[in-house]
C-alpha positions as CSV (number, residue, x, y, z in Angstrom):
1,X,-92.3,-167.9,20.5
2,X,-95.6,-167.5,22.2
3,X,-96.9,-163.9,22.5
4,X,-96.5,-162.4,26.0
5,X,-98.6,-159.3,25.4
6,X,-101.5,-158.2,23.3
7,X,-99.1,-156.2,21.2
8,X,-97.1,-159.3,20.4
9,X,-100.3,-161.3,19.7
10,X,-101.5,-158.4,17.4
11,X,-98.2,-158.7,15.4
12,X,-98.5,-162.5,15.3
13,X,-102.0,-162.1,13.9
14,X,-100.9,-159.5,11.3
15,X,-98.1,-161.9,10.1
16,X,-100.7,-164.8,9.9
17,X,-103.0,-162.7,7.8
18,X,-100.1,-161.6,5.6
19,X,-99.1,-165.1,4.9
20,X,-102.7,-166.2,4.4
21,X,-103.1,-163.5,1.7
22,X,-100.0,-164.6,0.0
23,X,-101.3,-168.2,-0.2
24,X,-104.6,-166.9,-1.5
25,X,-102.9,-164.9,-4.2
26,X,-101.1,-168.1,-5.3
27,X,-104.4,-170.2,-5.2
28,X,-106.8,-167.8,-6.9
29,X,-105.5,-168.2,-10.5
30,X,-105.9,-172.0,-10.3
31,X,-109.5,-171.5,-9.1
32,X,-110.3,-169.1,-11.9
33,X,-108.9,-171.6,-14.4
34,X,-111.0,-174.5,-12.9
35,X,-114.2,-172.5,-12.9
36,X,-116.7,-173.0,-15.8
37,X,-119.1,-170.1,-14.9
38,X,-118.0,-166.8,-16.5
39,X,-119.6,-165.0,-13.6
40,X,-117.6,-167.1,-11.1
41,X,-114.4,-166.5,-13.1
42,X,-115.0,-162.7,-13.1
43,X,-115.8,-162.6,-9.4
44,X,-112.7,-164.5,-8.5
45,X,-110.6,-162.4,-10.9
46,X,-111.9,-159.3,-9.2
47,X,-111.2,-160.7,-5.8
48,X,-107.6,-161.5,-6.8
49,X,-107.0,-157.8,-7.5
50,X,-108.7,-156.8,-4.2
51,X,-106.5,-159.3,-2.3
52,X,-103.4,-157.7,-3.8
53,X,-104.6,-154.4,-2.3
54,X,-105.2,-156.0,1.0
55,X,-101.6,-157.1,1.0
56,X,-100.5,-153.6,0.4
57,X,-102.6,-152.4,3.4
58,X,-101.0,-155.0,5.6
59,X,-97.5,-153.7,4.4
60,X,-98.6,-150.2,5.3
61,X,-99.5,-151.4,8.8
62,X,-96.2,-153.2,9.2
63,X,-94.3,-150.0,8.1
64,X,-96.3,-147.9,10.5
65,X,-95.4,-150.3,13.4
66,X,-91.7,-150.2,12.4
67,X,-91.9,-153.9,11.6
68,X,-90.8,-155.8,8.5
69,X,-93.7,-157.0,6.4
70,X,-93.3,-160.8,6.6
71,X,-95.7,-163.7,7.1
72,X,-95.8,-166.3,9.7
73,X,-96.9,-169.6,8.2
74,X,-100.7,-169.6,8.3
75,X,-101.5,-173.3,8.8
76,X,-105.2,-172.6,9.0
77,X,-105.6,-171.2,5.6
78,X,-103.2,-173.7,4.2
79,X,-105.5,-176.4,5.5
80,X,-108.6,-174.7,4.2
81,X,-107.0,-174.3,0.7
82,X,-105.8,-177.9,0.7
83,X,-109.2,-179.2,1.7
84,X,-110.9,-177.3,-1.1
85,X,-108.4,-178.5,-3.6
86,X,-108.9,-182.1,-2.7
87,X,-112.7,-181.5,-2.8
88,X,-112.8,-180.2,-6.4
89,X,-110.1,-182.5,-7.8
90,X,-111.7,-184.8,-10.3
91,X,-115.2,-183.3,-10.4
92,X,-116.1,-183.7,-14.0
93,X,-119.5,-181.9,-14.0
94,X,-118.7,-178.2,-14.5
95,X,-121.7,-177.0,-12.5
96,X,-120.9,-179.3,-9.6
97,X,-117.2,-178.3,-9.7
98,X,-118.3,-174.6,-9.6
99,X,-120.5,-175.3,-6.6
100,X,-117.5,-176.9,-4.9
101,X,-115.2,-174.0,-5.7
102,X,-117.8,-171.6,-4.2
103,X,-118.2,-173.7,-1.1
104,X,-114.5,-173.8,-0.7
105,X,-113.9,-170.1,-1.4
106,X,-116.5,-169.2,1.2
107,X,-114.7,-171.2,3.8
108,X,-111.6,-169.1,3.0
109,X,-113.6,-165.9,3.2
110,X,-115.0,-166.9,6.6
111,X,-111.5,-167.7,7.9
112,X,-110.4,-164.2,6.8
113,X,-113.4,-162.5,8.2
114,X,-112.6,-164.1,11.6
115,X,-109.0,-163.1,11.3
116,X,-109.5,-159.6,10.2
117,X,-112.2,-159.0,12.8
118,X,-110.1,-160.1,15.6
119,X,-107.0,-158.2,14.5
120,X,-109.0,-155.0,13.9
121,X,-110.2,-155.3,17.5
122,X,-106.7,-155.7,18.7
123,X,-105.6,-152.6,16.8
124,X,-108.5,-150.6,18.3
125,X,-107.6,-151.8,21.8
126,X,-104.0,-150.9,21.2
127,X,-105.0,-147.4,20.0
128,X,-103.7,-148.1,16.5
129,X,-106.4,-146.1,14.8
130,X,-104.8,-146.1,11.4
131,X,-104.4,-149.8,11.3
132,X,-107.9,-150.3,12.7
133,X,-109.3,-148.4,9.7
134,X,-107.2,-150.3,7.2
135,X,-108.2,-153.6,8.7
136,X,-111.9,-152.6,8.8
137,X,-111.6,-151.8,5.1
138,X,-110.3,-155.2,4.4
139,X,-112.9,-156.8,6.7
140,X,-115.6,-155.0,4.7
141,X,-114.1,-156.4,1.4
142,X,-114.1,-160.0,2.8
143,X,-117.7,-159.7,3.8
144,X,-118.6,-158.3,0.3
145,X,-116.7,-161.2,-1.3
146,X,-118.7,-163.7,0.8
147,X,-122.0,-162.0,-0.2
148,X,-120.9,-162.2,-3.9
149,X,-120.1,-165.9,-3.5
150,X,-123.5,-166.4,-1.9
151,X,-125.3,-164.8,-4.8
152,X,-123.2,-166.8,-7.3
153,X,-124.0,-170.0,-5.4
154,X,-127.7,-169.4,-5.8
155,X,-127.3,-169.5,-9.6
156,X,-124.6,-172.2,-9.8
157,X,-126.2,-174.6,-7.3
158,X,-129.4,-174.5,-9.2
159,X,-127.6,-175.5,-12.3
160,X,-125.9,-178.3,-10.5
161,X,-129.2,-179.7,-9.1
162,X,-130.9,-179.4,-12.5
163,X,-128.2,-181.4,-14.2
164,X,-127.3,-178.6,-16.6
165,X,-124.2,-180.5,-17.3
166,X,-125.7,-183.6,-19.1
167,X,-124.1,-186.9,-18.5
168,X,-122.2,-188.0,-21.6
169,X,-121.7,-184.4,-22.7
170,X,-118.1,-183.7,-23.3
171,X,-116.7,-181.6,-20.5
172,X,-113.3,-180.2,-20.0
173,X,-111.2,-182.1,-17.6
174,X,-110.7,-180.0,-14.5
175,X,-107.3,-178.8,-13.6
176,X,-106.0,-179.4,-10.2
177,X,-107.0,-176.2,-8.4
178,X,-106.2,-174.6,-5.1
179,X,-109.1,-172.8,-3.4
180,X,-108.8,-169.4,-2.0
């Protein structure tokens, strides 16, 4: 059903974000396992915990609105996650694989930044001050995650360009990973 009002669009966007976060929670452990960099593993592990808190905030918003916390299939994040998974599948060089994980994870973060920014604006326009503050908190966390990934990329990408993973060196076969 197409939204007929900004309030309905706002609810639709909240449901989209809720499902997106659920998909990300499922994908992050696979990313962590596929990562070679300990710093990347640590950053993704921390973001997994932050993401669980973001889901709790969305549940609080639904409760305040008198709505059931449920997701509406987020096809956009599903596509971004699948694209990232396909990208890193079969990359043997650990540094190159880590670079691909970071690139894919940043696409996820940018999707979330757009979604939370828009939804926060809707909350503000609809005078839902409590939700606006919660959504802004999540938006700040997503921006911070993107900055962390950028800093990690500066180190990981240099390793990938310098060939830190020497050809012929035994490397662990990458697991099939979903990117979030």
